[in-house]
KOLVEXZA-155419 format. One line per field, with one value per residue (C-alpha): x, y, z; residue in one letter. Coordinates in steps of 0.05 Angstrom, whole numbers. Last residue first. Example, Ala and Ser with C-alpha at 12.3 -4.5 7.8 and 13.67 -1.06 7.14 Angstrom:
REM KOLVEXZA-155419
east = (273  246) .
north = (-21  -90) .
up = (143  156) .
resn = (s  a) .
***
This chain:
REM KOLVEXZA-155419
east = (2406  2382  2308  2315  2346  2291  2238  2267  2272  2198  2181  2157  2116  2079  2067  2038  1995  1967  1951  1915  1875  1856  1835  1791  1760  1743  1711  1661  1668  1621  1624  1595  1539  1501  1433  1443  1513  1496  1433  1472  1524  1470  1435  1499  1511  1582  1586  1650  1659  1733  1751  1792  1729  1716  1653  1594  1556  1564  1537  1477  1463  1463  1427  1352  1362  1367  1300  1267  1298  1267  1201  1200  1218  1164  1107  1151  1191  1266  1282  1246  1283  1338  1333  1344  1326  1396  1367  1385  1447  1499  1555  1615  1683  1747  1814  1861  1934  1951  1892  1876  1824  1781  1777  1752  1700  1671  1676  1629  1575  1560  1516  1461  1413  1470  1498  1426  1417  1481  1529  1551  1624  1664  1738  1796  1869  1871  1905  1963  1993  1975  2018  1965  1980  1917  1928  1936  1870  1842  1863  1829  1764  1768  1779  1720  1673  1695  1678  1611  1608  1568  1593  1532  1484  1517  1518  1444  1426  1464  1434  1363  1314  1302  1260  1261  1334  1351  1315  1366  1439  1442  1403  1460  1505  1455  1434  1506  1535  1608  1604  1647  1632  1681  1706  1688  1690  1615  1612  1654  1610  1548  1565  1544  1483  1464  1466  1421  1371  1376  1354  1296  1275  1274  1229  1182  1182  1162  1138  1172  1226  1236  1250  1303  1339  1341  1413  1441  1490  1512  1472  1476  1516  1481  1529  1523  1592  1638  1690  1741  1794  1858  1882  1951  1929  1948  1899  1845  1858  1861  1800  1762  1785  1762  1695  1687  1711  1656  1606  1541  1533  1577  1568  1492  1486  1528  1597  1602  1676  1690  1750  1808  1871  1931  1971  1946  1961  1909  1853  1800  1748  1785  1785  1714  1673  1651  1610  1644  1583  1555  1485  1474  1438  1371  1372  1320  1273  1230  1209  1195  1121  1125  1074  1072  1142  1173  1137  1163  1234  1226  1207  1264  1313  1383  1367  1318  1373  1411  1385  1403  1475  1480  1460  1503  1489  1414  1424  1466  1414  1354  1346  1380  1332  1269  1244  1256  1229  1172  1154  1152  1107  1058  1052  989  929  912  977  1020  985  995  1069  1073  1043  1093  1151  1125  1126  1200  1215  1168  1209  1178  1233  1203  1263  1252  1322  1347  1287  1261  1322  1308  1314  1254  1240  1170  1141  1088  1069  1005  990  997  949  899  905  884  925  916  847  818  752  740  785  770  781  834  888  873  869  936  967  943  970  1037  1039  1024  1076  1129  1118  1090  1016  1028  1054  1117  1135  1211  1226  1167  1198  1266  1240  1286  1358  1398  1395  1346  1271  1244  1175  1197  1201  1125  1101  1047  1056  1078  1088  1019  1048  1096  1041  996  1053  1062  1049  996  955  982  1047  1116  1184  1149  1145  1178  1162  1110  1046  977  933  885  833  851  797  776  704  717  756  832  848  800  741  688  727  703  758  773  700  678  699  653  712  788  779  712  706  763  737  665  630  577  594  669  706  652  629  699  714  649  663  731  696  648  709  736  673  669  738  807  832  767  728  785  782  741  797  850  853  812  858  889  960  1026  1068  1046  974  952  984  1013  986  1017  949  922  975  957  883  905  940  879  831  879  897  823  809  870  850  782  816  861  800  767  827  849  880  937  971  1041  1038  1069  1101  1136  1162  1147  1179  1212  1285  1262  1241  1246  1235  1187  1162  1105  1083  1019  969  923  952  1022  1007  980  1041  1085  1047  1061  1136  1133  1097  1143  1205  1176  1149  1207  1205  1135  1090  1078  1034  1063  1042  979  946  1001  1004  1067  1051  1018  1011  1086  1148  1167  1192  1143  1193  1245  1193  1178  1250  1274  1293  1334  1372  1383  1408  1456  1482  1491  1532  1572  1589  1606  1657  1649  1612  1627  1603  1578  1567  1524  1507  1468  1410  1449  1509  1566  1630  1612  1592  1530  1521  1488  1555  1586  1532  1546  1620  1608  1561  1612  1662  1610  1596  1670  1669  1610  1643  1706  1662  1643  1575  1540  1508  1505  1465  1449  1429  1397  1407  1363  1365  1439  1475  1549  1570  1527  1554  1598  1560  1494  1518  1545  1477  1435  1433  1429  1369  1372  1415  1362  1310  1353  1368  1294  1273  1326  1304  1329  1313  1332  1360  1362  1391  1435  1431  1473  1411  1377  1417  1385  1312  1333  1364  1297  1280  1347  1340  1272  1302  1356  1424  1435  1480  1489  1507  1541  1539  1580  1559  1587  1557  1483  1450  1429  1354  1291  1222  1169  1114  1063  1022  957  927  854  819  789  791  858  890  880  951  973  909  903  976  964  921  982  961  997  980  994  965  901  884  879  941  918  860  908  855  854  917  988  1017  1091  1115  1084  1037  973  914  860  871  901  849  793  820  827  759  724  788  803  731  734  798  765  703  745  787  724  695  759  760  687  697  759  828  883  912  940  877  855  837  875  935  946  1002  986  930  924  856  823  747  729  669  710  759  821  890  951  995  1040  1102  1107  1168  1138  1076  1118  1149  1208  1280  1319  1282  1245  1306  1274  1216  1154  1097  1037  994  967  1032  1071  1021  1030  1105  1106  1132  1169  1244  1231  1193  1234  1212  1265  1229  1294  1281  1351  1399  1470  1446  1468  1429  1363  1350  1368  1326  1264  1274  1283  1219  1176  1141  1066  1044  1074  1130  1146  1215  1246  1316  1317  1379  1362  1293  1266  1203  1156  1194  1158  1119  1050  1061  1065  1053  986  941  868  826  751  702  705  762  834  889  883  883  925  994  996  1046  1003  1060  1015  939  881  814  751  680  626  562  570  580  631  668  669  695  750  771  774  818  866  863  882  938  966  977  921  924  851  827  758  701  752  756  769  825  852  912  952  1008  958  903  848  893  919  848  822  872  853  779  778  764  831  833  904  914  884  823  753  728  760  739  668  660  691  646  584  604  619  552  518  562) .
north = (2886  2954  2938  2870  2899  2951  2897  2854  2914  2930  2995  2962  2910  2962  3003  2943  2925  2996  2995  2929  2956  3016  2968  2928  2991  3017  2950  2962  2914  2865  2852  2785  2771  2729  2761  2829  2841  2813  2856  2917  2906  2897  2961  3001  2970  2956  2885  2846  2790  2776  2704  2694  2675  2619  2626  2580  2634  2683  2632  2616  2691  2705  2644  2642  2666  2739  2737  2704  2756  2813  2777  2771  2845  2870  2887  2916  2952  2955  2909  2955  3018  3011  2944  2898  2834  2818  2817  2756  2717  2675  2695  2715  2685  2725  2692  2746  2733  2804  2852  2869  2814  2858  2909  2858  2829  2898  2915  2856  2888  2951  2921  2970  2920  2882  2944  2963  2896  2904  2846  2801  2783  2728  2744  2696  2691  2756  2824  2819  2884  2937  2992  3026  3051  3059  3093  3034  3048  2982  3002  3070  3039  2987  3041  3083  3023  3003  3070  3073  3119  3182  3218  3207  3222  3289  3306  3289  3331  3391  3380  3386  3327  3327  3281  3215  3225  3236  3170  3128  3147  3197  3148  3101  3139  3135  3062  3041  3076  3091  3146  3174  3233  3230  3298  3310  3385  3394  3340  3383  3444  3400  3373  3430  3452  3379  3364  3422  3402  3330  3349  3390  3333  3286  3335  3337  3261  3247  3176  3150  3112  3173  3216  3167  3168  3244  3245  3285  3344  3370  3418  3493  3529  3558  3525  3460  3431  3395  3344  3344  3289  3302  3231  3201  3131  3142  3200  3154  3099  3144  3183  3117  3095  3161  3153  3082  3101  3153  3098  3125  3198  3206  3135  3140  3212  3204  3235  3240  3241  3283  3264  3301  3269  3290  3354  3384  3317  3298  3334  3383  3425  3408  3356  3338  3324  3253  3246  3244  3252  3184  3158  3084  3047  3023  2960  2913  2866  2924  2932  3002  3015  3086  3086  3013  2992  3056  3044  2973  2996  3051  3000  2953  3011  3007  3020  3076  3114  3125  3195  3215  3191  3220  3291  3323  3265  3276  3347  3321  3268  3316  3335  3273  3228  3263  3202  3150  3186  3217  3150  3118  3173  3160  3211  3239  3199  3226  3258  3210  3151  3181  3191  3119  3096  3134  3110  3039  3047  3063  3001  2961  2974  2927  2923  2874  2829  2830  2821  2893  2935  2873  2872  2944  2923  2966  2920  2903  2869  2923  2933  2892  2915  2987  2971  2942  3004  3046  3096  3064  3037  3107  3083  3008  2950  2951  3026  3023  3049  2995  2936  2955  2966  2898  2864  2898  2876  2804  2803  2833  2779  2787  2780  2715  2687  2643  2679  2684  2675  2721  2776  2769  2773  2779  2776  2736  2660  2619  2616  2645  2677  2744  2710  2703  2710  2757  2807  2864  2924  2947  2983  3023  3040  3067  3109  3140  3213  3190  3160  3121  3110  3094  3129  3190  3159  3217  3217  3253  3229  3259  3208  3214  3159  3090  3057  2986  2987  2942  2893  2898  2834  2800  2755  2806  2815  2749  2740  2667  2650  2610  2537  2477  2430  2441  2492  2522  2482  2478  2417  2420  2404  2360  2299  2302  2241  2212  2281  2304  2241  2247  2320  2301  2247  2298  2339  2277  2272  2346  2349  2353  2422  2454  2428  2443  2518  2536  2507  2553  2615  2598  2541  2502  2481  2518  2471  2457  2477  2491  2426  2413  2382  2438  2462  2453  2501  2552  2548  2559  2623  2648  2638  2666  2727  2743  2739  2781  2833  2838  2849  2901  2939  2936  2970  2953  2891  2931  2884  2861  2792  2737  2674  2625  2577  2503  2469  2422  2442  2514  2516  2588  2656  2697  2768  2794  2850  2889  2919  2860  2841  2849  2796  2748  2760  2744  2679  2663  2671  2632  2574  2574  2570  2517  2470  2420  2422  2395  2448  2469  2526  2557  2629  2633  2665  2701  2776  2817  2884  2948  3004  3018  3005  2939  2892  2837  2808  2803  2772  2717  2705  2699  2627  2648  2699  2650  2597  2648  2666  2593  2581  2644  2615  2547  2571  2528  2577  2572  2629  2597  2628  2677  2715  2674  2722  2783  2777  2731  2749  2713  2651  2608  2561  2501  2466  2523  2515  2441  2452  2498  2446  2391  2430  2434  2360  2345  2391  2354  2287  2312  2332  2260  2251  2284  2353  2390  2455  2494  2567  2590  2663  2712  2775  2780  2846  2832  2776  2756  2714  2761  2826  2788  2763  2831  2864  2811  2837  2910  2902  2947  2897  2844  2885  2886  2812  2795  2837  2806  2735  2683  2612  2550  2485  2433  2365  2365  2305  2329  2318  2374  2426  2405  2417  2482  2511  2532  2573  2608  2620  2653  2698  2723  2748  2684  2669  2600  2603  2536  2512  2459  2421  2373  2343  2339  2307  2234  2226  2219  2189  2220  2196  2251  2257  2292  2312  2336  2301  2314  2389  2405  2425  2357  2358  2297  2265  2219  2202  2179  2123  2090  2038  1971  1976  2034  1998  1987  2062  2098  2142  2169  2201  2252  2305  2367  2403  2382  2364  2382  2313  2323  2275  2316  2275  2268  2202  2161  2187  2171  2101  2088  2116  2052  2023  2088  2094  2023  2039  2100  2061  2006  2057  2089  2021  2002  2068  2059  1987  2001  1989  1938  1932  1876  1845  1911  1874  1923  1922  1982  2033  2087  2127  2114  2131  2176  2183  2252  2264  2310  2254  2250  2239  2196  2199  2151  2146  2218  2230  2221  2260  2319  2322  2287  2282  2288  2338  2358  2401  2470  2452  2408  2421  2374  2432  2397  2358  2424  2453  2395  2397  2470  2527  2580  2577  2529  2583  2570  2498  2445  2379  2347  2322  2315  2264  2261  2246  2315  2344  2315  2367  2425  2392  2391  2464  2484  2447  2478  2428  2441  2374  2331  2287  2214  2198  2154  2139  2064  2067  2135  2115  2178  2186  2240  2299  2357  2417  2418  2479  2543  2518  2482  2544  2521  2571  2568  2589  2645  2616  2629  2576  2554  2624  2610  2632  2592  2621  2614  2579  2523  2527  2479  2507  2486  2505  2521  2484  2489  2413  2414  2471  2433  2369  2405  2441  2374  2348  2406  2396  2323  2346  2386  2460  2484  2553  2570  2624  2656  2670  2679  2742  2725  2761  2740  2765  2702  2698  2686  2731  2732  2705  2773  2801  2749  2773  2847  2832  2793  2718  2688  2624  2609  2538  2508  2475  2457  2520  2570  2529  2524  2598  2615  2565  2593  2663  2638  2603  2667  2704) .
up = (2153  2174  2162  2193  2257  2260  2252  2306  2353  2342  2306  2241  2279  2319  2256  2219  2278  2283  2208  2215  2274  2232  2176  2223  2252  2183  2166  2222  2280  2313  2388  2407  2457  2405  2402  2434  2407  2338  2336  2357  2303  2250  2271  2264  2196  2174  2202  2217  2267  2277  2294  2357  2396  2346  2304  2317  2355  2297  2247  2292  2298  2223  2195  2208  2280  2259  2224  2284  2330  2292  2287  2363  2372  2324  2371  2426  2373  2383  2325  2276  2298  2246  2212  2272  2234  2210  2139  2098  2113  2078  2126  2084  2101  2097  2113  2139  2126  2106  2106  2034  2036  2081  2024  1973  2020  2034  1959  1945  1989  1948  1895  1914  1945  1978  2012  2031  2066  2107  2095  2151  2151  2185  2195  2201  2220  2258  2258  2208  2186  2135  2104  2061  1991  1950  1883  1837  1802  1827  1898  1892  1868  1923  1975  1951  1948  2018  2050  2014  1955  1939  1877  1833  1890  1904  1830  1822  1882  1854  1785  1809  1813  1888  1932  1894  1875  1949  1964  1927  1917  1975  2018  2003  2051  2108  2101  2090  2152  2136  2084  2029  1983  1925  1899  1826  1824  1828  1881  1928  1917  1926  1995  2041  2002  1989  2064  2084  2030  2053  2123  2095  2051  2110  2147  2088  2084  2155  2143  2206  2169  2124  2185  2209  2142  2138  2111  2169  2176  2243  2287  2275  2222  2161  2112  2150  2165  2118  2140  2084  2081  2042  2025  2036  2052  2125  2125  2098  2148  2209  2187  2179  2248  2279  2245  2271  2341  2345  2357  2387  2368  2306  2283  2285  2261  2198  2191  2115  2097  2036  1992  1962  1934  1976  1970  2035  2068  2120  2155  2133  2170  2234  2291  2271  2334  2348  2410  2478  2521  2506  2489  2496  2441  2470  2512  2486  2524  2548  2476  2453  2441  2468  2524  2547  2525  2552  2618  2621  2608  2659  2712  2693  2702  2674  2600  2619  2655  2590  2577  2648  2644  2573  2590  2537  2491  2497  2470  2413  2395  2396  2323  2294  2334  2307  2270  2324  2384  2344  2313  2382  2409  2352  2297  2264  2240  2171  2147  2187  2154  2085  2100  2125  2059  2018  2060  2052  1976  1980  2021  1976  1914  1862  1811  1761  1771  1846  1874  1874  1897  1932  1976  1998  2071  2088  2148  2124  2186  2199  2126  2128  2199  2177  2120  2169  2213  2153  2114  2046  2064  2068  2039  2028  2009  1935  1929  1874  1921  1972  1924  1894  1962  1986  1925  1935  2008  1991  1936  1981  2033  2103  2089  2051  2117  2120  2186  2187  2113  2098  2141  2106  2034  1997  2022  1971  1971  2013  2026  1962  1970  1938  1870  1876  1805  1831  1773  1817  1771  1792  1853  1809  1760  1815  1844  1776  1794  1844  1787  1729  1691  1720  1717  1747  1816  1854  1928  1970  1937  1933  1900  1842  1841  1818  1776  1758  1734  1674  1718  1723  1761  1713  1731  1713  1649  1620  1568  1583  1577  1638  1647  1652  1647  1653  1710  1730  1794  1845  1882  1906  1841  1873  1830  1845  1819  1773  1750  1735  1695  1657  1642  1613  1571  1544  1525  1490  1448  1432  1400  1431  1410  1387  1447  1495  1482  1544  1588  1561  1604  1666  1687  1630  1647  1651  1609  1537  1533  1461  1440  1371  1307  1265  1241  1311  1337  1284  1304  1376  1354  1315  1373  1425  1382  1373  1448  1465  1413  1446  1513  1480  1454  1522  1555  1626  1596  1566  1517  1498  1465  1507  1481  1528  1476  1474  1414  1463  1454  1444  1517  1540  1507  1464  1472  1429  1385  1380  1331  1320  1253  1283  1335  1282  1240  1300  1306  1233  1244  1310  1276  1215  1259  1305  1251  1250  1327  1336  1367  1439  1464  1526  1529  1487  1548  1587  1576  1562  1593  1568  1618  1617  1659  1625  1680  1659  1610  1665  1711  1661  1644  1715  1704  1643  1685  1742  1693  1662  1731  1748  1685  1702  1771  1741  1689  1626  1581  1507  1462  1398  1329  1292  1229  1178  1167  1189  1142  1158  1197  1262  1224  1214  1154  1187  1183  1224  1277  1277  1286  1345  1376  1364  1407  1462  1453  1465  1526  1555  1543  1578  1636  1647  1681  1622  1630  1564  1561  1497  1509  1444  1430  1393  1350  1368  1381  1393  1439  1499  1557  1596  1587  1598  1665  1686  1672  1708  1780  1757  1711  1649  1611  1626  1589  1526  1530  1541  1481  1436  1451  1500  1479  1519  1492  1548  1567  1506  1460  1401  1357  1397  1358  1292  1311  1345  1282  1252  1313  1311  1237  1248  1303  1255  1276  1316  1375  1405  1479  1491  1562  1596  1658  1709  1772  1757  1816  1811  1798  1840  1826  1869  1916  1930  1993  2015  1948  1947  1889  1821  1807  1841  1775  1741  1713  1753  1780  1720  1726  1797  1768  1738  1687  1679  1623  1575  1514  1554  1557  1624  1624  1556  1594  1622  1636  1593  1572  1592  1524  1524  1501  1433  1397  1408  1435  1381  1345  1401  1450  1401  1392  1466  1485  1509  1540  1577  1600  1627  1664  1695  1716  1747  1785  1814  1833  1868  1905  1928  1949  1990  1962  1965  1896  1853  1826  1794  1730  1686  1733  1778  1788  1838  1869  1943  1973  2024  2018  2044  1998  1954  1943  1987  1958  1963  1903  1864  1822  1797  1753  1684  1705  1728  1659  1626  1650  1586  1542  1606  1625  1627  1671  1659  1707  1706  1733  1795  1804  1804  1853  1900  1892  1912  1869  1910  1894  1836  1796  1734  1736  1747  1741  1762  1833  1862  1890  1916  1987  2012  1953  1975  2029  1984  1929  1972  1992  1919  1900  1956  2001  2006  1976  2031  2008  1993  1965  1913  1889  1902  1945  1974  1998  2031  2074  2097  2067  2098  2072  2102  2147  2106  2035  2043  2034  2031  1993  2010  1957  1905  1864  1848  1844  1772  1743  1682  1705  1769  1819  1883  1920  1943  1938  1946  1921  1958  1938  1990  2008  2083  2091  2035  2068  2134  2101  2063  2127  2163  2106  2117  2192  2184  2139  2196  2211  2164  2131  2119  2071  2062  2015  1959  1917  1845  1807  1739  1700  1719  1770  1826  1851  1903  1959  1982  1976  2025  2076  2068  2067  2132  2129  2148  2191  2211  2236  2299  2269  2295  2328  2282  2222  2247  2258  2190  2154  2187  2165  2095  2090  2110  2060) .
resn = (g  h  s  t  e  k  a  a  p  s  t  s  n  t  e  s  r  d  l  s  m  a  l  v  r  a  v  h  l  a  e  r  q  a  g  d  h  i  q  h  r  c  s  t  g  d  a  v  v  l  t  t  q  e  a  r  r  v  a  p  l  l  s  l  e  a  m  e  i  s  a  d  y  t  d  a  g  y  g  f  a  g  a  m  g  c  c  s  s  e  i  t  e  v  k  l  g  p  v  l  r  l  v  q  e  v  p  k  f  a  g  f  s  k  q  h  c  h  g  h  v  i  a  k  d  a  v  t  g  l  p  l  q  l  r  g  a  e  a  e  r  v  l  f  e  e  f  t  l  a  h  a  g  v  a  k  a  d  n  d  k  r  l  s  a  l  e  d  r  l  t  l  l  c  s  p  e  l  g  v  i  p  v  g  r  a  a  y  p  a  f  a  i  v  l  r  d  l  e  a  r  a  e  d  v  l  g  a  s  l  f  t  r  g  c  c  l  p  r  g  g  s  a  p  k  p  l  h  v  r  y  g  g  a  v  l  v  r  l  a  a  e  l  n  e  r  e  y  i  r  n  f  t  d  a  f  l  v  i  e  r  g  t  e  s  g  v  s  d  a  p  p  v  f  v  d  r  r  f  a  p  l  a  r  r  a  s  i  g  a  f  r  e  f  l  k  r  l  l  p  s  h  n  r  v  n  a  i  p  a  f  r  a  a  l  d  a  y  r  p  l  y  g  v  l  r  d  r  l  t  l  g  h  s  g  v  r  a  a  l  v  e  i  k  m  k  a  m  d  v  g  t  p  c  e  h  r  c  a  k  c  s  v  c  l  k  l  t  e  m  m  e  g  s  s  l  a  d  p  g  l  q  g  s  i  a  l  r  l  t  n  a  r  g  r  t  v  d  k  e  n  r  t  a  r  y  s  p  c  m  v  g  g  e  l  k  r  c  a  g  n  n  n  c  m  e  v  a  g  q  f  g  g  g  a  g  p  y  a  s  w  d  l  k  t  k  l  e  g  v  r  y  d  p  k  f  r  f  l  s  r  d  d  m  r  p  a  d  v  i  k  g  p  n  l  v  g  a  p  d  f  r  q  k  v  e  k  f  d  a  v  l  r  e  g  f  m  t  a  h  f  e  s  r  v  l  g  d  g  h  e  g  s  h  s  g  k  y  d  r  v  l  a  f  a  e  e  a  i  a  r  m  a  k  v  d  k  e  l  k  l  n  l  v  p  r  v  h  l  c  g  e  s  a  h  a  y  m  t  g  s  t  g  h  k  a  f  v  e  n  l  r  a  t  y  d  a  l  h  p  l  p  v  a  c  d  e  v  f  s  v  p  k  g  e  q  k  m  s  m  m  v  n  l  g  a  a  r  f  d  a  i  g  s  q  l  a  p  e  t  i  e  v  v  g  g  w  k  r  t  d  n  n  w  g  f  g  l  d  s  m  l  e  g  l  q  k  l  r  t  l  n  d  a  q  d  e  e  a  f  e  v  v  l  v  a  d  p  d  g  k  i  a  a  s  i  i  p  r  f  m  a  i  d  r  g  l  a  i  m  t  r  d  v  l  e  v  a  i  p  k  l  k  v  l  h  q  a  a  d  m  a  e  y  f  s  g  f  h  c  v  g  l  a  k  n  r  i  v  p  w  l  k  l  e  v  k  t  t  f  a  l  t  g  e  s  g  v  l  l  h  a  m  n  n  p  a  n  r  p  v  l  a  d  l  n  y  g  g  v  r  r  q  v  k  p  f  r  a  a  i  e  e  a  e  r  a  g  l  d  l  m  d  r  f  l  a  r  a  s  d  g  a  e  i  d  s  l  d  r  s  v  e  g  f  r  s  l  t  g  d  a  l  a  a  e  m  s  l  t  n  d  r  m  t  g  y  r  l  s  r  g  g  c  s  n  n  g  a  m  g  g  i  t  a  r  s  a  t  s  v  d  v  p  f  w  l  g  h  k  r  l  q  r  n  l  d  d  l  v  i  g  p  e  v  v  c  t  r  n  e  v  d  l  s  l  i  r  n  l  h  k  s  l  d  v  v  l  g  d  n  v  t  q  g  c  q  s  t  g  g  g  r  p  t  v  k  l  g  e  d  r  a  i  a  l  a  r  l  a  e  d  m  t  k  p  v  v  v  g  a  p  m  i  q  y  f  s  a  d  t  a  y  r  g  r  s  f  g  d  f  l  v  d  g  t  t  e  a  r  l  r  r  e  l  s  s  a  n  t  m) .
***
């Protein structure tokens, strides 16, 4: 730690990037997507490549190891070590040059694959090594692992698409690694680089016969160092191909030159169904003869798990027929769509020739479901890409474990290999999941094990040894995509032989004689089952916790809270930068601290005592969760279902229990209790907004930003005109008048009443059974960690609403966060039938109208109000699949073109945007897409947002008034009535 302290001091003095040496930050970098955990000495996030190389030099001087890191999604432990971790993903992520004509580009190693392809797409190009982690995998990490992707059948691996690399050796020597002649006469390099290249080429010549004899003859061979790149028969030799797959152990990459391809313009998918898994595997060798670009396996387990995940359920319903044991998704992508359709037809004929039919018995049951609709094709691709996380969504102690995960065997042996592998699993008391690259004989295979148990660790070791022996029998590769890392490196001797392993060590020694760069990977590795390196070490324990919410769906301490936290497998889907909502704070800051994965890791370390006593309620934990806006996107978009918004409530409750409430939390949490009183004295309550001095005082003592005007109280709050309104014979509904719309924007509730009554409904407006202040969902109390107070509010609400729910009356609300509390948190606070009934009948305003329209019961005379509307979806609407109805309802308005803003969280998120310490982050989130889109809109365009917070953010950030859908529909009704009573309309009606 003396060296670490000196390292920290020097890094802070000599670099400007983030220097992170506290226990919480180091803990967030101690894991990747493997089952390992090694606490680093520290982390640096350099702003420039010069700073990155300076960090390397300082660490070398201080005698510490250096591990470069991108997205941190390695499954074999490549990106964890006990030295200095250098995170290149935040700042070193640019395209440095692009040659469209010659289809090449040069990039910094921290650029994310999806981000690269977004920038290339406008030039008609893409980088086709399409790994399933494309939304967070960096090019540097992909080069380090020699990544392959689902379409390597056509496009090859990372090695095949890397033209050159610039990299620094451990001693700081910066060199270009590219194509060279055997005599090195064609390169300009310093003496040390020339000598290094000469030694490597000589090694290749010396070992050419051994390499030819021992290297597996499959494309998916990414184990060891790529010595075959050095042999004379491959002249001219590309020295970059020796660095590809070297896992950061040979040099520190600074630039990567890539080969690019034209984008895929047309596709056709054939989903081949099989009643027998063995038959599916046997068929793969025949299906590839039609020259698809991919053949991807989805097995029975993955299909079943996908049906339980809301975002994938409709995709599976559309693409899967019957109850297959496995499906193979065959993808054709020729330039001419007619060619794709021809091959799709040939696929069906081939399946028939192989003896498969929909009416056959199980062994030969099957056929092809053709998928030509682009949206469904994309959905299937997303489902397949999420395969790892889908498999990891099992809510049990045992999880599918990656260690024999991507072995590759020649296709003719695939069926026998998988059958024998399943026998190995059964022998050791478990079963496995299998999916992915059937076209390459490289399946992602994971036996289900609980690595907290010594017996399961021993089983893992035995399975590894027996599985790798099978791979050798079939002359395959024990590492077919995800590299070596800590999992497979120790097995190189049995795969390649002692002589080649000695050659690997010679390469490492020649490049990095002091062992500075990511040691322990590929050569000189520890045992893969060394539990001292595991995430769940032998002494891993979580003491009993007192929790406020229901976590019973999960195992472990705290009534299952432990199991819920441990669901995070570190795969990093929350690090995506576009699409969906997750994770808005990370998109704004790019900090590991501010992403769902980072928070979940911190929670796991805290509850297991690895961050010291009382870490769960500590200030550092509050800092970790500070930028979590409780958007609930992770609940929906994380395939393992990590619900950080719910976990944050639990942590806030623990914080309140040990530290009490801040003034800000009191003001926010207790709003429903004092709102009506403040409304009576609105002019006084609003003085703060008009006084710079009071704004500053509120910022100092209550933590409310002086840069924000608080929502203005008004005396004319919404008061129900009667207990029920509308036709006495109309269909019944309950309208939930939430606190926000009732106090601040009564017009929305009045508009909703206007629409519902015009539709012929009988609208009930229940009051508390015991009288007193109006009903509330408890949302504000939950946001402050006041769970008992929230429960009390929901108890009052359930008593009032349950009689209606009992007879099937819909409960309709306008504020998404409030209404959806009845479908979410209510179930975590109450398990009784009344609560379940209320939750089951709770619908957003738009959900109710769409349901009625689809049933043919909605009759609204609507008129034209505008040519166009742009719509921002509330995060909770998106999380609960309740946003599509918003678009559908708006399209009922005649002549209204509806355009959805592709936005993440608006950044206001209840009280979040009002915080003095969160205001800047709030604006950064809004500026990612929402506010620019609103500013671009014409003044005649309607801006629509259902969330109270969203409307305030739009007002503050873009000076535009946003409308609730209810207001738009009421305006449309008014316009229709105006038109129907005009002289022209009357004349037409009598004509």
